[in-house]
C-alpha positions as CSV (number, residue, x, y, z in Angstrom):
1,M,0.1,0.0,0.0
2,P,1.5,3.4,-0.9
3,E,2.8,5.6,2.1
4,S,0.6,8.5,3.3
5,S,1.8,11.8,1.9
6,D,0.5,15.5,1.4
7,K,-0.3,14.6,-2.2
8,D,-4.0,14.7,-3.2
9,F,-5.5,11.3,-3.1
10,S,-7.2,11.7,-6.3
11,A,-3.8,12.0,-8.2
12,P,-2.5,8.7,-9.4
13,D,0.8,7.5,-8.3
14,T,2.7,7.3,-11.5
15,S,5.3,5.1,-10.1
16,D,3.0,2.2,-10.5
17,T,3.7,-0.1,-13.3
18,S,1.0,-2.4,-13.1
19,G,-1.0,-0.6,-15.7
20,E,-3.8,0.4,-13.1
21,D,-3.7,3.8,-11.4
22,I,-2.5,3.7,-7.8
23,F,-3.7,6.6,-5.4
24,V,-2.3,7.6,-2.2
25,H,-4.2,8.3,1.1
26,P,-4.5,11.8,2.6
27,I,-3.0,11.9,6.1
28,G,-4.3,13.0,9.6
29,V,-7.8,13.2,10.6
30,K,-8.9,13.2,6.6
31,G,-6.9,10.1,6.0
32,W,-8.3,8.5,8.9
33,C,-11.9,9.3,8.3
34,R,-11.5,8.2,4.7
35,H,-10.0,4.5,5.4
36,P,-12.1,2.0,4.0
37,L,-12.4,0.1,7.4
38,I,-13.5,3.3,9.3
39,Q,-16.3,3.6,6.6
40,V,-17.5,0.0,7.0
41,I,-17.4,0.5,10.7
42,L,-19.7,3.5,10.5
43,L,-21.8,1.6,8.3
44,A,-22.0,-1.4,10.8
45,F,-23.3,1.0,13.4
46,V,-26.1,2.4,11.2
47,C,-27.0,-1.5,11.2
48,F,-26.2,-1.7,14.9
49,L,-28.8,0.6,15.6
50,C,-31.3,-0.3,13.0
51,P,-31.7,-3.8,11.8
52,G,-29.6,-4.8,15.1
53,L,-32.1,-3.5,17.5
54,F,-34.9,-4.9,15.1
55,N,-33.3,-8.2,15.5
56,A,-33.3,-8.0,19.2
57,L,-36.9,-7.3,19.4
58,N,-37.7,-9.9,16.9
59,G,-35.6,-12.4,18.5
60,L,-37.7,-12.2,21.7
61,G,-40.3,-14.0,19.8
62,G,-43.6,-11.8,18.6
63,T,-41.5,-8.8,19.0
64,G,-41.9,-9.0,22.6
65,Q,-45.7,-9.5,22.7
66,V,-47.7,-12.2,24.3
67,D,-49.9,-12.8,21.2
68,T,-47.4,-13.4,18.2
69,Q,-50.2,-13.1,15.3
70,T,-49.8,-9.1,15.2
71,S,-46.1,-9.5,14.8
72,A,-46.4,-12.4,12.4
73,N,-48.7,-10.2,10.1
74,A,-46.5,-7.2,10.4
75,N,-43.5,-9.4,9.5
76,T,-45.5,-10.7,6.4
77,A,-46.3,-7.1,5.2
78,L,-42.7,-6.1,6.0
79,Y,-41.1,-8.9,3.8
80,A,-43.6,-8.7,1.1
81,T,-42.7,-4.9,0.5
82,F,-39.0,-5.8,1.1
83,T,-39.4,-8.4,-1.9
84,L,-40.7,-5.9,-4.4
85,A,-38.5,-2.9,-3.3
86,A,-35.2,-5.1,-3.1
87,F,-35.7,-6.2,-6.6
88,F,-35.3,-2.5,-7.7
89,A,-33.2,-1.3,-4.8
90,G,-29.9,-1.6,-6.8
91,S,-31.3,0.7,-9.5
92,I,-32.2,3.3,-6.6
93,N,-29.1,2.9,-4.8
94,N,-27.0,3.7,-8.1
95,K,-29.3,6.5,-9.0
96,L,-29.4,8.3,-5.5
97,G,-26.0,7.1,-4.2
98,S,-25.2,4.9,-1.3
99,R,-25.4,7.6,1.5
100,V,-28.7,9.1,0.5
101,T,-30.0,5.3,0.0
102,L,-28.9,4.4,3.6
103,L,-30.4,7.5,5.2
104,I,-33.9,6.9,3.8
105,G,-33.5,3.2,4.6
106,S,-32.8,3.9,8.3
107,L,-36.1,6.1,8.8
108,G,-38.2,3.1,8.6
109,Y,-36.9,1.4,12.1
110,P,-37.9,4.0,14.5
111,L,-41.4,4.2,13.0
112,Y,-41.7,0.2,13.5
113,I,-40.6,0.0,16.9
114,G,-42.8,3.0,17.7
115,S,-45.7,1.0,16.6
116,F,-45.1,-1.7,19.0
117,L,-44.8,0.9,21.7
118,A,-48.5,2.0,20.4
119,L,-49.7,-1.4,20.6
120,N,-48.5,-1.9,24.2
121,I,-50.4,1.2,25.1
122,H,-53.5,0.6,22.8
123,R,-54.2,-2.8,22.3
124,T,-56.2,-1.9,18.7
125,A,-53.2,-0.5,17.3
126,G,-52.5,-3.6,15.4
127,P,-53.3,-2.3,11.8
128,F,-50.8,0.5,12.6
129,V,-48.2,-1.9,13.4
130,I,-48.9,-3.9,10.1
131,A,-48.8,-0.7,8.0
132,S,-45.5,0.2,9.7
133,G,-44.2,-3.2,8.7
134,A,-45.1,-2.4,5.3
135,I,-43.2,0.9,5.3
136,L,-40.0,-0.6,7.0
137,G,-40.0,-3.3,4.2
138,I,-39.3,-0.6,1.4
139,C,-36.9,1.0,4.0
140,A,-35.1,-2.0,4.7
141,A,-34.8,-3.0,1.1
142,L,-32.7,0.4,0.5
143,L,-30.8,0.0,3.7
144,W,-29.5,-3.4,3.2
145,T,-28.8,-2.8,-0.6
146,A,-26.5,0.3,0.0
147,Q,-24.8,-1.5,3.0
148,G,-24.1,-4.5,0.6
149,S,-22.7,-2.2,-2.2
150,L,-20.5,-0.4,0.2
151,M,-19.5,-3.2,2.2
152,L,-18.5,-5.1,-0.8
153,S,-16.7,-2.7,-2.8
154,Y,-14.5,-0.9,-0.3
155,P,-12.3,-4.0,0.5
156,T,-9.6,-5.6,-1.5
157,E,-10.3,-9.0,-2.8
158,S,-8.0,-10.4,0.1
159,Q,-9.9,-8.4,2.8
160,K,-13.7,-9.3,1.8
161,G,-14.1,-11.8,4.5
162,M,-12.6,-9.9,7.0
163,F,-14.4,-6.9,6.4
164,I,-17.7,-8.9,6.4
165,G,-16.8,-10.5,9.7
166,I,-16.1,-7.2,11.3
167,F,-19.3,-5.6,10.0
168,W,-21.3,-8.6,11.2
169,L,-19.5,-8.4,14.7
170,I,-20.7,-4.6,15.1
171,F,-24.1,-5.1,13.4
172,N,-24.9,-8.3,15.6
173,M,-23.4,-6.4,18.8
174,G,-26.8,-4.1,18.2
175,A,-29.0,-7.3,18.7
176,V,-26.7,-8.3,21.8
177,V,-26.9,-4.8,23.3
178,G,-30.7,-4.7,22.6
179,A,-31.1,-8.1,23.9
180,S,-29.2,-7.1,27.0
181,V,-31.4,-4.2,27.6
182,S,-34.5,-6.2,27.4
183,L,-33.1,-8.8,29.6
184,G,-32.0,-6.2,32.2
185,Q,-35.4,-4.7,32.1
186,N,-37.4,-7.8,32.5
187,F,-35.2,-10.0,34.4
188,H,-37.4,-10.0,37.3
189,S,-40.5,-10.4,35.4
190,Q,-42.0,-13.9,34.6
191,A,-44.8,-12.4,32.4
192,N,-44.7,-13.1,28.7
193,S,-44.2,-9.6,27.1
194,V,-41.9,-6.8,27.4
195,S,-42.3,-3.3,29.3
196,N,-43.1,0.1,27.7
197,A,-39.8,1.2,28.8
198,T,-38.0,-1.4,26.5
199,Y,-39.7,-0.1,23.5
200,I,-39.0,3.5,24.5
201,V,-35.1,2.8,24.7
202,F,-35.3,1.0,21.4
203,L,-36.9,3.9,19.8
204,V,-34.3,6.4,21.1
205,L,-31.4,4.5,19.8
206,T,-32.9,3.8,16.3
207,F,-33.4,7.7,15.7
208,T,-29.4,8.2,16.5
209,A,-28.8,6.0,13.8
210,V,-30.4,8.2,11.1
211,L,-27.5,10.8,11.9
212,I,-24.6,8.5,10.7
213,P,-25.0,8.4,7.1
214,L,-24.8,12.4,7.3
215,I,-21.1,12.2,8.4
216,M,-20.1,9.2,6.2
217,V,-17.7,10.1,3.6
218,D,-18.6,10.3,-0.2
219,P,-17.9,7.0,-1.6
220,A,-16.3,9.0,-4.9
221,K,-13.5,10.3,-2.3
222,M,-12.8,6.8,-1.2
223,I,-9.7,4.6,-2.3
224,R,-9.0,0.8,-1.0
225,T,-5.8,0.1,1.0
226,D,-4.0,-1.2,-2.0
227,G,-4.4,2.3,-3.4
228,T,-7.0,1.4,-6.0
229,L,-9.9,3.9,-6.4
230,V,-13.4,2.7,-5.5
231,T,-15.7,2.8,-8.5
232,V,-18.8,4.7,-7.7
233,P,-21.8,3.7,-9.7
234,R,-22.9,6.3,-12.4
235,H,-26.6,7.8,-12.3
236,P,-28.0,7.2,-15.7
237,S,-31.6,7.0,-16.7
238,W,-34.1,4.9,-14.9
239,K,-34.6,2.9,-18.2
240,V,-30.9,2.3,-18.2
241,E,-30.7,1.2,-14.6
242,F,-33.4,-1.4,-15.1
243,Y,-31.8,-2.5,-18.3
244,S,-28.8,-3.3,-16.4
245,L,-30.8,-5.7,-14.1
246,W,-31.2,-7.8,-17.1
247,I,-27.7,-7.5,-18.4
248,T,-26.6,-8.6,-14.8
249,L,-28.6,-11.7,-15.0
250,K,-27.7,-12.2,-18.8
251,T,-23.9,-12.0,-18.4
252,D,-23.7,-13.8,-15.0
253,P,-26.4,-16.1,-14.9
254,M,-24.6,-18.2,-12.1
255,I,-26.1,-15.9,-9.7
256,L,-29.5,-17.9,-10.3
257,L,-28.1,-20.8,-8.5
258,L,-27.7,-18.8,-5.5
259,F,-31.4,-17.9,-5.6
260,P,-32.3,-21.1,-3.2
261,M,-29.7,-20.2,-0.6
262,F,-30.9,-16.6,-0.8
263,F,-34.6,-17.8,-0.1
264,A,-33.9,-19.9,2.9
265,S,-31.7,-17.2,4.5
266,N,-34.6,-15.7,6.4
267,W,-36.8,-18.6,6.6
268,F,-35.4,-20.2,9.7
269,Y,-36.1,-17.1,11.8
270,T,-39.6,-17.9,12.2
271,W,-39.1,-21.3,13.5
272,Q,-36.1,-20.2,15.8
273,F,-37.8,-17.1,17.3
274,N,-41.6,-18.0,17.3
275,E,-41.8,-21.5,17.2
276,Y,-38.9,-22.3,19.7
277,N,-38.2,-19.4,21.8
278,D,-41.5,-17.7,22.2
279,A,-43.3,-21.1,22.3
280,L,-41.4,-22.5,25.2
281,F,-40.2,-19.7,27.3
282,N,-41.3,-16.9,29.3
283,I,-40.0,-13.5,28.7
284,R,-36.9,-13.7,31.0
285,A,-35.6,-16.8,29.6
286,R,-36.6,-15.4,26.1
287,A,-34.4,-12.6,26.7
288,L,-31.5,-14.5,27.8
289,N,-31.7,-16.8,25.1
290,N,-31.7,-13.7,22.7
291,V,-28.5,-12.6,24.3
292,V,-26.5,-15.6,23.7
293,Y,-28.1,-16.2,20.1
294,W,-26.6,-12.8,19.0
295,L,-23.4,-13.4,20.8
296,A,-23.1,-16.7,19.0
297,Q,-23.5,-14.8,15.8
298,I,-20.6,-12.7,16.4
299,I,-18.2,-15.8,16.8
300,G,-19.7,-17.6,13.8
301,S,-19.4,-14.8,11.4
302,L,-15.8,-14.0,12.7
303,T,-14.7,-17.8,12.5
304,I,-16.1,-18.4,9.0
305,G,-14.7,-15.1,7.8
306,F,-11.4,-16.1,9.0
307,I,-11.5,-19.2,7.1
308,L,-12.8,-17.8,4.0
309,D,-10.0,-15.1,4.2
310,Q,-7.0,-17.5,4.7
311,K,-4.6,-16.4,1.8
312,S,-2.5,-19.6,2.3
313,I,-5.3,-21.6,0.8
314,N,-6.8,-21.6,-2.6
315,R,-9.8,-19.6,-3.0
316,R,-11.7,-22.3,-4.6
317,I,-10.9,-24.8,-1.5
318,R,-12.1,-22.1,0.7
319,A,-15.1,-21.6,-0.9
320,F,-15.8,-25.5,-0.8
321,T,-14.4,-25.7,3.0
322,G,-17.2,-22.8,3.8
323,W,-19.7,-25.1,1.8
324,A,-18.9,-28.1,3.8
325,I,-19.1,-26.2,7.1
326,L,-22.6,-25.2,6.3
327,V,-23.6,-28.7,5.4
328,T,-22.3,-29.9,8.7
329,M,-24.0,-27.0,10.8
330,V,-27.1,-27.5,9.0
331,F,-27.8,-31.1,9.7
332,A,-26.3,-31.1,13.2
333,V,-28.6,-28.2,14.2
334,H,-31.7,-29.6,12.6
335,V,-31.3,-33.0,13.9
336,W,-31.0,-31.7,17.4
337,A,-34.0,-29.4,16.7
338,Y,-36.0,-32.5,15.4
339,I,-35.4,-34.3,18.6
340,T,-36.7,-31.1,20.6
341,Q,-39.7,-30.4,18.4
342,I,-41.2,-33.8,18.4
343,H,-42.3,-33.3,21.9
344,Y,-44.4,-30.2,21.4
345,S,-47.0,-28.6,19.3
346,R,-48.8,-25.4,18.6
347,E,-51.9,-26.7,20.3
348,S,-50.0,-28.3,23.4
349,I,-48.9,-24.7,24.4
350,P,-51.5,-22.2,24.6
351,P,-50.4,-18.5,24.7
352,D,-51.3,-18.2,28.4
353,A,-49.5,-21.3,29.3
354,Q,-46.9,-21.3,32.4
355,K,-43.5,-21.3,30.3
356,E,-40.1,-22.5,31.0
357,D,-37.9,-20.2,33.0
358,I,-34.1,-19.9,33.3
359,F,-34.3,-22.0,36.4
360,S,-36.6,-24.7,34.8
361,P,-35.0,-28.3,34.7
362,G,-33.3,-28.9,31.3
363,Y,-32.9,-25.4,30.4
364,P,-29.1,-25.3,30.0
365,T,-29.5,-27.8,27.3
366,K,-32.1,-25.8,25.3
367,I,-29.9,-22.5,25.8
368,V,-26.8,-24.3,24.3
369,F,-29.1,-25.6,21.3
370,Y,-30.1,-21.9,20.6
371,I,-26.4,-20.9,20.6
372,F,-25.8,-23.3,17.8
373,C,-28.7,-21.7,16.1
374,G,-26.8,-18.4,16.3
375,F,-23.7,-19.9,14.8
376,L,-25.7,-21.3,11.9
377,D,-27.4,-18.0,11.0
378,S,-24.2,-16.0,11.0
379,M,-22.3,-18.5,9.0
380,W,-25.0,-18.8,6.6
381,Q,-25.2,-15.1,6.0
382,T,-21.5,-14.4,6.0
383,A,-21.0,-17.2,3.4
384,V,-23.8,-15.9,1.1
385,Y,-22.1,-12.3,1.0
386,W,-18.6,-13.9,0.4
387,L,-19.7,-16.0,-2.4
388,I,-21.4,-12.6,-3.9
389,G,-18.2,-10.6,-3.3
390,A,-16.3,-13.5,-5.0
391,M,-18.2,-12.9,-8.4
392,S,-17.6,-9.2,-8.8
393,N,-15.8,-6.0,-7.7
394,D,-18.2,-3.6,-9.6
395,P,-20.4,-1.6,-6.9
396,A,-23.0,-1.2,-9.6
397,K,-23.2,-5.0,-10.4
398,L,-22.9,-5.7,-6.4
399,A,-25.9,-3.4,-5.8
400,H,-27.8,-5.5,-8.2
401,F,-26.5,-8.7,-6.7
402,T,-27.5,-7.8,-2.9
403,G,-30.8,-6.4,-4.2
404,F,-31.6,-9.9,-5.5
405,Y,-30.4,-11.3,-2.3
406,K,-32.6,-9.3,-0.1
407,S,-35.5,-9.7,-2.5
408,I,-35.4,-13.4,-2.6
409,Q,-34.5,-13.5,1.0
410,S,-37.6,-11.5,1.6
411,A,-39.9,-13.5,-0.3
412,G,-39.0,-16.4,1.8
413,G,-39.5,-14.3,5.1
414,A,-42.8,-13.0,3.8
415,G,-43.9,-16.8,3.1
416,V,-42.9,-18.1,6.3
417,W,-44.1,-15.3,8.5
418,R,-47.5,-15.7,6.7
419,A,-47.7,-19.6,7.5
420,D,-46.9,-18.6,11.3
421,G,-49.7,-16.0,11.3
422,A,-52.2,-18.5,9.9
423,R,-51.2,-20.8,12.6
424,V,-49.5,-23.6,10.6
425,P,-48.2,-26.5,12.8
426,Y,-44.8,-26.2,14.3
427,F,-43.6,-29.2,12.8
428,N,-44.5,-28.3,9.2
429,V,-42.5,-24.9,9.6
430,F,-39.6,-26.9,11.1
431,I,-39.5,-29.6,8.2
432,S,-39.7,-26.8,5.5
433,T,-36.8,-24.9,7.2
434,W,-34.5,-28.0,7.2
435,V,-35.4,-29.0,3.6
436,L,-35.0,-25.3,2.1
437,L,-31.6,-24.9,4.0
438,A,-30.4,-28.3,2.5
439,A,-31.8,-27.5,-1.1
440,G,-29.8,-24.0,-0.8
441,L,-26.6,-26.0,-0.4
442,V,-27.4,-28.3,-3.2
443,F,-27.9,-25.7,-5.7
444,A,-25.0,-23.7,-4.6
445,F,-22.3,-26.4,-5.0
446,P,-22.3,-26.1,-9.0
447,M,-22.0,-22.4,-9.0
448,I,-19.0,-22.8,-6.5
449,Y,-17.5,-25.3,-8.7
450,L,-18.3,-23.4,-12.3
451,R,-17.9,-19.8,-11.0
452,V,-15.6,-19.2,-8.0
453,K,-12.3,-18.7,-9.2
454,D,-8.8,-18.0,-7.8
455,S,-9.3,-14.0,-8.8
456,T,-12.7,-12.1,-9.0
457,Y,-14.0,-12.1,-12.8
458,Q,-12.2,-9.3,-14.4
459,D,-14.6,-7.9,-17.4
460,E,-17.1,-6.0,-15.4
461,I,-19.5,-5.2,-17.9
462,L,-21.6,-2.7,-16.2
463,A,-18.6,-0.7,-15.7
464,R,-18.4,-0.5,-19.6
465,M,-22.1,0.4,-19.9
466,D,-22.5,4.2,-20.7
467,D,-25.2,6.4,-19.6
468,H,-27.2,5.4,-22.5
469,G,-27.2,1.6,-22.0
470,H,-24.7,0.9,-24.7
471,I,-21.7,-1.4,-23.9
472,T,-18.5,-0.1,-24.9
473,T,-15.7,-2.4,-26.1
474,D,-13.0,-1.1,-23.7
475,D,-11.8,-3.8,-21.4
476,V,-12.2,-2.3,-17.7
477,S,-10.3,-4.3,-15.3
478,R,-10.7,-4.2,-11.5
């Protein structure tokens, strides 16, 4: 990496002989703020305070409510609008820019959390909660697409696993902190729902996240640690942006083989949060389960990120190693879950039942199982992002890839949350979860075999598309 100097970062270092312009970092505070890792950390804190706290509430089961039906219907609305919005979110991100897209996306989270506070105060506020879920779905699609584009375009190829792991650590700390707040406020309660104070604290924290995109550096002023300039997506017409969606699929159809993996990536939350955590435990135990679940996510993401970034190992071997780890985790967790699930059903545990507490016999085994659920979740999500990053370095293309990911992921989430709201048997939800995860791995295998190479594909066709949708003949390498 070039040494820091007083030279402006936008001026290329002509001493480079590799054929690609090399840029140098500014010094002092300016250089520190523009470091890719610092920007990814700021990005992670937006997610820490928005989806991280959302996850902390959702992880309690029923978003902290006694009756999970309103929460399930709100999640159905959320993921339904997320599905539609995420499909076009890459184009919106490229048009508005990642910082503006991130800012707009963060606005939906305080609205959603505030709606549950309203529900705690006024039990007739269910329609407002569901409407807030629908709005959050649109905002979340924008937030996650901007996040994916920035997180995957700032690191060099050898840093992608590390950056994803660091992001996931900070992001999941939001859920850990949120779950800890909930645990502290409800530790002496043996009821089945959280207090107003819990929602108020979460509401204040999510409002602070809206300020962070305002202080982030314009991606146009960013350079990677190896001295290469981050490519900022152009802002062509909407027609060209939608055309680029088609070009993305046409020129890189292997992304289709990851679609089943995308679809399964939110499906398992319903069984874990509602059919296991909410069904079996009171609010104190649910809160403690929630804390260890998100702590396990941090360990899981760092572990698989470390494995996927080992420079001494061929990248294809790393990809297959990650796939094998996921196969092992999916079957270990779900064989264990099967042994638990066969002993209860939706009908056998009514909402007003006296549920298990942290001092109940057999609780330690159940919380250890939930830790492994957290490992599996973070490993799955981290591996998906790593595979997407292995396919491209172009932020415009990555915005579309992550848009596809979040759209299809949310379609799965909408379907399974609707099933939960319709009171589908717990066992059916569990079996569907296991089958979809296994199918995702089966379809991903040929994609890894055929598409993951030792270096990311060089011809970024979207980088060669002009503002009129014409693809130039110049080879743009990254």
